[in-house]
N, C-alpha and C positions, 0 to 999 in steps of 0.2 A: 447285628447278630449278637447273641449273648450266650456263647458256648460255655457250658459248665462241665468241667472235668469231673467224672464220677468214679473213676477207678484208681485214682492216686491222690491222696490227701496232700495238700501243699504244693501242687503243681503250679508252675508259672501259668498265668491266665493265657488262654488261647490267642486272644487278640492283642497281646502286648509283646513288644520287643524289649529286650534287656541288654545292657552293656556288661552284665555279669552272667556268666554261664551258671544256670541253676540246675541242670540235669546232665546226665551223660549224653553225648551226642549220639543220635540214633534211637533214643528212648521213645517209646510209643505210649500214647494214652488214648482213651475213648472219652468222648464228650457228647453232650446233648444240647441242642438248641430248640427253643419252643416252636420255631418256624420250620427249620431244616431237618430236624430229627437227630439221629445218631450219626457220629462221625469218628474217623480214626485220624490221628495226627502223629507226626514224627518230629523230634527236636533236632534243629540244625543251626548252622552259622549262616549269617546273612551274606549279601553280595552287593557290590556297588549298584545303586539305582533300584534295589529291591523295594517292592511296594505290595500292599495287600491286593490280592486278586491276580497276581502274575504267576505264570507257570515257571517252575524252577526245577532243574535237574539237581539231584542230590547224590552224594557219595556216602554209602552206608558205613564206611570205615572212618572217614575224617569228619563227616557232618558238613562238609563244604557244599555250597550251592553255586550254580550258575544259571542265569536266566536262559530260558529256551530260545532257540532260533531255528532256522531251517537246518535240517539234517542232524538235530540233536539226537544223541543216543543215550539211553539209560533210564533209570527210575525218575519219575517226576511227581511233583505235588504242587499245590496251590499255596502261595504265601498268605499267611493269616494276619500279618502286620507289616509295617515298613521295616523290613530287615535290610537296611540300606547301607550296611558296611560289613566287612568281615569281622568286626568286633561287636556285632549285635547277634543276639540269639533269640530264637523263637520257633514257631511251629509251621510246618507245611501240612496241609490236609491231603490225605491219601485215600480216604474212604468216605462215602456219604455224599450229600448234596453240598456243592461248593459254589461260591460266587466268583466268577472268573471274568477278567477283563478280556474283551474281544477287539479284534482289529477291524472288523467290518460287520456287515449284516450276516446273522446266522439264523438257522431255522431250528425249531424244536424238533427233537428226534434225530438230528444229524450227528454224524461222527465228528469228533474233534480233531483238528489238524493244527500243526505248528505253523508259524508265520515267520517272516524275516524281521518282524517287529519284536524286539526282545520281550519275552514273557507273555505275549498276547496270543490268543487262540482264534481260529476261524473254522468255517466248515467247507472252505474251498478245497477240493481234492487236489493234493499235491503229492506225487509219488515220493515215498520215503519220509513223509512228514506226519503220518498218522499217529495219534496218541491212543494206543490200545488201553482198554479199561476206562474210557471216558466217552460220554455221549451228552449232547446238549438236551436239557430238560425243557428249556424255554428258548424263545427267540431273543435276540438282542433287545435291550431296553428293560429287561426284567432281571434283577430287581432295580436297576438304575441304567441310565444312559451309558452305552459302551460296555455293558456287562451282560452276562447271561448265567443261568444256573446250569451246572454240569453234574451229572452223576459220575462219581469216581469209584473205582474198584482196583486199587493198587496200580495206578497208571504207569505206563512206560512207553518209550519210543525206541524203535529199532532200526530206522533207516533201512527198511527191509527190501528195497529194490536193488541194493548193493551197487549203486553207481558212484 
């Protein structure tokens, strides 16, 4: 992917992690990729074991992230680089077509669900683990093994069965 930010001159590149904070945490930009089209991104801090394609919950006040797992609640996005420590900064994708790591076989058109594997998605229906604002565009294996393309529209998780 070669995301190019078009609404902010001098923005940190979408696919890069930095050990220097370059924007206000929570800053949003729009970018375009020749294959995936238009996308929306939010600037955050990393988390231990963060990697490109993983789902992460983010805090709009602090910019802190945590990898998703079963029963995660809150706003989520897809890591665009190896934000692998709390001293790294970069982007989560929250809108457009995203490349997401999957925990198993998924079908195109299916709803995205959280898994117990940190940051990975699946289409297996699990009460309380639905990711609202996210649907699989492709089956697993596209664009690479253990990945799928997902349509994002400000995704969030709510653990809605209240158990």
